[in-house]
C-alpha positions in Angstrom: -28.8 -10.8 6.8 -25.1 -10.3 6.0 -23.4 -7.0 6.8 -22.4 -4.9 3.7 -18.8 -4.5 2.9 -17.6 -2.1 0.3 -14.1 -2.9 -1.0 -12.0 -0.3 -2.8 -9.0 -1.5 -4.8 -5.5 -0.1 -4.9 -4.3 2.2 -7.7 -3.9 -0.8 -10.1 -7.6 -1.8 -9.8 -8.3 -5.1 -11.3 -5.4 -5.0 -13.7 -2.8 -6.3 -11.2 -5.2 -7.3 -8.5 -5.3 -11.1 -8.5 -4.6 -10.9 -4.7 -8.1 -9.4 -4.3 -9.7 -12.8 -5.1 -8.2 -14.1 -1.9 -10.0 -11.4 0.1 -13.2 -12.1 -1.8 -12.9 -15.8 -1.2 -12.5 -15.4 2.6 -15.1 -12.6 3.1 -17.9 -13.4 0.6 -19.4 -16.0 2.9 -19.7 -13.5 5.7 -20.5 -10.2 3.9 -22.6 -8.8 1.1 -19.7 -7.4 -0.9 -19.5 -4.5 -3.4 -16.1 -4.1 -5.1 -14.9 -1.0 -6.8 -11.9 -0.8 -9.2 -10.5 2.6 -8.2 -9.2 3.3 -11.7 -12.7 2.9 -13.1 -14.2 4.9 -10.2 -11.7 7.7 -10.9 -12.2 7.7 -14.7 -8.5 7.3 -15.1 -7.1 7.4 -18.6 -3.4 7.0 -18.8 -1.5 6.4 -22.0 1.2 4.4 -20.3 0.1 2.4 -17.2 3.2 3.0 -15.2 3.2 3.4 -11.4 4.2 7.1 -11.8 1.6 7.9 -14.4 -1.2 6.2 -12.4 -0.2 7.9 -9.2 0.0 11.3 -10.9 -3.5 10.8 -12.4 -5.0 9.9 -9.0 -3.3 12.8 -7.2 -4.3 15.3 -10.0 -8.1 14.8 -9.9 -8.6 11.0 -10.0 -9.1 10.8 -6.2 -11.7 13.6 -6.2 -13.5 12.0 -9.2 -13.5 8.6 -7.5 -15.0 10.2 -4.3 -17.7 12.0 -6.3 -18.7 8.7 -8.1 -18.6 6.8 -4.9 -20.9 9.3 -3.2 -23.4 8.8 -6.1 -23.2 5.0 -5.9 -23.3 4.4 -2.1 -25.9 5.9 0.3 -26.5 3.0 2.8 -24.2 2.5 5.8 -21.6 -0.2 5.2 -18.2 -1.3 6.4 -15.4 -0.2 4.1 -12.1 -1.8 3.3 -9.7 0.2 1.2 -6.3 -0.6 -0.1 -3.7 2.2 -0.7 -5.6 4.9 -2.7 -8.8 3.0 -2.1 -8.4 3.8 1.6 -7.8 7.5 0.9 -10.9 7.6 -1.4 -13.1 6.0 1.4 -11.6 8.4 4.0 -12.5 11.5 1.8 -15.9 10.1 0.9 -16.9 9.7 4.6 -15.8 13.3 5.3 -18.1 14.3 2.4 -21.1 12.5 3.9 -21.0 8.9 2.8 -22.3 6.8 5.7 -19.9 4.2 7.1 -20.1 1.7 9.9 -16.3 1.4 9.9 -13.3 2.1 7.8 -10.4 -0.4 7.5 -7.6 1.1 5.4 -4.5 -0.8 4.5 -1.4 1.1 3.3 -3.5 4.2 2.6 -0.5 6.5 2.6 -2.5 9.5 1.1 -4.4 9.9 4.4 -1.3 11.5 5.8 -2.3 14.8 4.2 -5.8 14.7 5.7 -6.7 17.0 8.6 -10.2 15.7 9.4 -10.9 12.1 10.4 -13.9 10.1 9.3 -17.0 9.9 11.6 -16.8 6.1 12.2 -14.5 3.6 13.8 -11.2 3.6 11.9 -8.5 1.1 11.6 -5.3 1.9 9.8 -2.7 -0.7 9.0 0.8 0.0 7.6 4.0 -1.8 7.1 6.9 -0.4 9.0 8.9 -0.2 5.8 6.3 1.9 4.0 8.2 5.2 3.8 5.1 7.2 3.0 3.0 6.1 6.0 1.8 8.8 8.3 4.2 10.0 11.0 3.4 9.5 14.7 2.6 13.2 15.1 -0.2 12.9 12.5 -1.7 10.0 14.5 -1.5 12.1 17.7 -3.1 15.1 16.0 -5.9 13.0 14.5 -6.5 11.0 17.7 -6.1 7.7 16.0 -3.9 4.8 17.1 -1.6 3.1 14.7 -1.1 -0.5 13.8 2.3 -1.1 12.3 3.4 -4.5 10.9 7.1 -5.3 11.1 9.1 -6.2 8.0 6.4 -5.2 5.5 6.3 -2.4 2.9 3.5 -0.6 1.0 2.1 -3.6 -0.9 1.8 -5.8 2.2 -1.9 -6.2 1.5 -1.0 -8.6 -1.3 0.8 -11.0 1.1 -1.2 -14.1 2.1 -0.3 -13.6 5.8 -1.7 -10.0 5.7 -4.8 -11.1 3.7 -5.6 -13.6 6.5 -5.0 -11.0 9.2 -7.2 -8.3 7.6 -10.0 -10.8 6.9 -9.9 -12.1 10.5 -9.9 -8.5 11.8 -13.0 -7.7 9.8 -14.8 -10.9 10.9 -13.9 -10.1 14.5 -15.4 -6.6 14.0 -18.8 -7.9 12.9 -18.9 -10.6 15.5 -17.9 -8.1 18.1 -14.9 -10.0 19.3 -12.5 -7.2 18.7 -13.0 -3.4 18.6 -11.2 -0.8 16.5 -8.7 1.5 18.2 -6.3 -1.2 19.5 -2.8 -0.1 20.6 0.1 -0.2 18.2 1.0 -3.7 17.5 4.0 -5.4 16.0 3.4 -8.7 14.2 
C-alpha cells in the first residue's frame, strides 16, 4: 500500500500552480496523494488577486482558517509537503495535533515566526536569495538544520531542477535511503 502524501499549495493555490502538475506527475505513482489549494482551505476572498492582497489575507486570519479546516479534514498520519504558506499551515496544524509522519516545507518563510517545532521529522528547504527565510539563530533555537540552495529565491519550488530534487528527497524518505536532518547543503 502506498504511503499517504498531503500536498499544500503556495498562496496562489491552483490559480498560478501549473508547476504543481510536475510534482503530481512524479509522485503519484509512489504515493496516495491528497492535494489542498491553500486559498480554498483558508476561505480567502480577495477582490483583487494581487500578491500583496493575498498575503495580507493569509496573515490576517487565512492561515488560521486553513489550519482549522485541515484539522477537520485530516486525522490519519501522513507525509506532508508544503510550499510557502502551505508549509506554514502544515507546521501550525501539526502543533495543533494533526498527525504527521514527516514535514517537508519548501520556501515556508512564515515558519520564521514560530516558536514550537512540529513533532515529526522536518525538512526545510530555502533558496539563499529568499530574503524572508529564517535566520541561522532561529534554526539553532529550534534545533533544526537548514538546507539552503544557492542562486534560488522564494519561488524556487516552481523550477524543474528543484521539483526533481524535492521529489527525489521524498522518494528517498519513504524508501529509507535518506533521513531528515541532513547538514546544510549548497547545490
